[in-house]
C-alpha positions as CSV (number, residue, x, y, z in Angstrom):
1,X,55.2,-117.3,84.6
2,X,53.7,-118.1,81.3
3,X,50.9,-120.2,82.6
4,X,49.7,-117.8,85.7
5,X,50.0,-114.5,83.6
6,X,50.3,-115.8,80.0
7,X,54.2,-113.8,79.3
8,X,56.7,-115.9,77.8
9,X,59.0,-113.5,77.1
10,X,60.0,-111.9,80.5
11,X,61.6,-108.2,79.3
12,X,57.7,-107.4,78.1
13,X,56.2,-108.6,80.8
14,X,59.0,-106.5,83.0
15,X,58.1,-103.3,81.0
16,X,54.3,-103.7,81.3
17,X,55.0,-103.9,85.6
18,X,57.5,-100.9,85.1
19,X,54.6,-99.1,82.8
20,X,52.3,-99.3,86.2
21,X,54.8,-96.7,88.2
22,X,56.3,-100.1,90.0
23,X,60.2,-99.7,90.5
24,X,62.2,-102.3,89.2
25,X,65.9,-103.1,89.3
26,X,67.5,-105.0,86.7
27,X,70.9,-107.1,88.1
28,X,73.2,-109.6,86.1
29,X,73.0,-112.9,87.6
30,X,74.3,-116.8,87.0
31,X,71.3,-118.8,84.9
32,X,71.2,-122.7,84.5
33,X,74.1,-123.6,82.2
34,X,76.4,-120.8,83.6
35,X,75.6,-118.2,81.6
36,X,75.0,-114.6,82.4
37,X,71.7,-113.4,82.9
38,X,69.3,-110.5,83.6
39,X,67.4,-111.0,86.7
40,X,65.2,-108.2,88.2
41,X,64.3,-107.3,91.6
42,X,61.6,-104.9,93.2
43,X,62.9,-101.6,93.8
44,X,62.6,-99.3,97.4
45,X,58.5,-98.6,97.5
46,X,59.1,-94.9,97.9
47,X,60.2,-94.5,94.3
48,X,56.2,-95.8,93.4
49,X,55.3,-92.4,93.7
50,X,57.7,-90.9,91.6
51,X,57.9,-93.1,88.3
52,X,53.7,-93.0,88.1
53,X,53.5,-91.9,84.6
54,X,50.1,-91.5,81.8
55,X,47.8,-92.5,84.4
56,X,49.2,-95.1,86.1
57,X,50.2,-97.6,82.9
58,X,48.4,-98.7,79.7
59,X,45.3,-100.5,79.6
60,X,44.4,-104.2,78.5
61,X,43.1,-104.0,74.5
62,X,40.1,-105.3,74.2
63,X,38.9,-108.2,72.7
64,X,36.1,-106.1,70.8
65,X,39.6,-104.5,69.4
66,X,40.9,-107.9,68.0
67,X,37.9,-109.2,66.9
68,X,37.2,-105.2,64.8
69,X,40.6,-106.1,63.2
70,X,40.0,-109.7,62.4
71,X,37.0,-109.1,60.7
72,X,38.9,-106.0,58.5
73,X,42.3,-108.2,57.7
74,X,41.3,-110.9,58.7
75,X,43.2,-113.5,60.9
76,X,46.4,-112.8,60.0
77,X,50.2,-111.2,61.3
78,X,50.7,-107.9,59.8
79,X,54.4,-108.3,59.6
80,X,54.6,-112.1,58.6
81,X,51.1,-111.4,56.1
82,X,50.3,-115.2,56.9
83,X,47.2,-116.3,58.1
84,X,47.2,-117.7,61.5
85,X,45.1,-118.8,64.2
86,X,43.5,-116.3,66.1
87,X,44.2,-117.4,69.4
88,X,47.8,-116.8,68.3
89,X,47.3,-113.6,67.3
90,X,47.8,-110.2,69.6
91,X,47.0,-106.9,69.5
92,X,49.4,-104.2,69.9
93,X,49.7,-100.2,69.1
94,X,51.2,-99.3,65.6
95,X,53.1,-96.9,67.4
96,X,54.3,-98.2,70.4
97,X,52.1,-97.3,73.8
98,X,55.5,-95.7,75.3
99,X,56.0,-93.2,72.2
100,X,52.5,-91.9,71.7
101,X,50.7,-92.9,75.1
102,X,47.2,-94.4,74.8
103,X,45.3,-94.4,71.6
104,X,41.5,-94.5,70.4
105,X,40.3,-98.0,70.1
106,X,37.6,-96.6,68.2
107,X,39.9,-96.0,65.5
108,X,41.2,-99.7,65.1
109,X,44.0,-97.9,62.5
110,X,46.3,-97.5,64.7
111,X,46.3,-101.2,65.9
112,X,47.7,-104.1,64.6
113,X,47.6,-107.7,65.1
114,X,51.1,-110.0,65.5
115,X,52.6,-113.5,65.8
116,X,53.8,-113.9,69.1
117,X,57.2,-113.8,67.3
118,X,56.6,-110.2,65.2
119,X,55.8,-109.0,68.6
120,X,58.8,-109.7,70.7
121,X,60.9,-108.8,67.3
122,X,58.8,-105.2,67.5
123,X,59.5,-105.1,70.8
124,X,63.3,-105.3,71.2
125,X,63.6,-103.5,67.9
126,X,61.9,-100.3,69.0
127,X,63.2,-101.0,72.6
128,X,66.9,-100.2,70.6
129,X,66.0,-98.0,68.5
130,X,67.0,-94.1,69.0
131,X,63.4,-92.4,68.5
132,X,62.9,-94.8,72.2
133,X,64.7,-92.1,73.8
134,X,63.3,-89.2,71.9
135,X,59.6,-90.0,71.7
136,X,58.5,-89.3,68.1
137,X,55.4,-90.6,67.1
138,X,55.5,-88.9,63.5
139,X,59.3,-91.0,63.3
140,X,57.5,-94.1,64.2
141,X,54.2,-93.6,62.0
142,X,56.9,-93.9,58.6
143,X,58.4,-97.4,60.3
144,X,57.7,-100.8,59.1
145,X,57.3,-101.9,62.5
146,X,54.1,-99.9,62.7
147,X,53.4,-99.8,59.0
148,X,55.1,-102.4,57.1
149,X,52.5,-101.9,54.6
150,X,53.6,-98.5,53.7
151,X,56.7,-97.5,55.0
152,X,60.0,-95.3,54.7
153,X,62.7,-96.7,56.8
154,X,63.2,-99.6,59.6
155,X,63.7,-98.5,62.5
156,X,65.8,-95.3,61.3
157,X,67.6,-97.4,58.8
158,X,67.6,-97.5,55.1
159,X,66.5,-100.5,54.5
160,X,63.6,-102.7,53.4
161,X,61.7,-106.1,54.7
162,X,60.0,-108.8,53.0
163,X,59.0,-112.0,55.9
164,X,59.0,-115.1,53.8
165,X,57.3,-118.0,55.3
166,X,57.8,-121.2,53.7
167,X,54.8,-124.0,54.9
168,X,53.2,-127.0,54.1
169,X,54.8,-128.6,50.8
170,X,57.3,-125.4,50.4
171,X,59.7,-126.1,53.3
172,X,61.3,-128.6,51.1
173,X,62.0,-125.5,49.0
174,X,63.6,-124.4,52.0
175,X,65.5,-127.6,52.9
176,X,67.3,-127.4,49.8
177,X,68.0,-123.6,49.4
178,X,69.6,-124.5,52.8
179,X,71.2,-127.5,51.8
180,X,72.8,-125.3,48.5
181,X,73.8,-122.2,50.3
182,X,74.0,-122.8,54.2
183,X,71.9,-120.7,56.6
184,X,74.1,-117.7,56.9
185,X,74.4,-117.2,53.1
186,X,70.6,-118.1,51.9
187,X,69.9,-114.5,52.2
188,X,72.5,-113.9,49.9
189,X,71.4,-116.4,47.8
190,X,67.6,-115.0,47.2
191,X,68.8,-111.8,47.1
192,X,70.7,-112.9,43.8
193,X,67.9,-115.1,42.0
194,X,65.6,-112.3,42.4
195,X,68.1,-109.8,40.9
196,X,68.4,-111.7,38.1
197,X,64.9,-112.3,37.4
198,X,63.7,-108.7,37.9
199,X,66.1,-107.5,35.2
């Protein structure tokens, strides 16, 4: 699926198919490792006309839009704030298409550049947010996943997020941190150091 269609995240592919009005049914099956996994099959063709919405789904975001975003903000992920090869960045609506529908590409402030991992994290979080059913765009505008540079909540929760990415020689610091604290307590140690430093 990745080589043919460019998808490496099945739920995102499924969402795009459903947005085009094509009915899919989800069921559970057993993977090669024996674990239960989600699988999908086409629904009844009779349901196609009943599921069409928003003029047969989202349009593909243009390369011109991506270029405009990179010219203004640089080739970096809006969530991790890390410079990245432009080939690794994807254009996404700040407010999900499922919430606000199509938006004007001429207004680049309505879009963001995301790494594939940030895009997957955003998709999962949005789909599990209470607003996914309410569909209130004003709620999304105040969320970290839409405007990480200026937000009031994270998917409705009173939280704040700083994404720390270790690169180059910094990886040694990361490894040392994990040695001292363990992976499960690393976040607590970082918070404690910050708290003591900012006193």
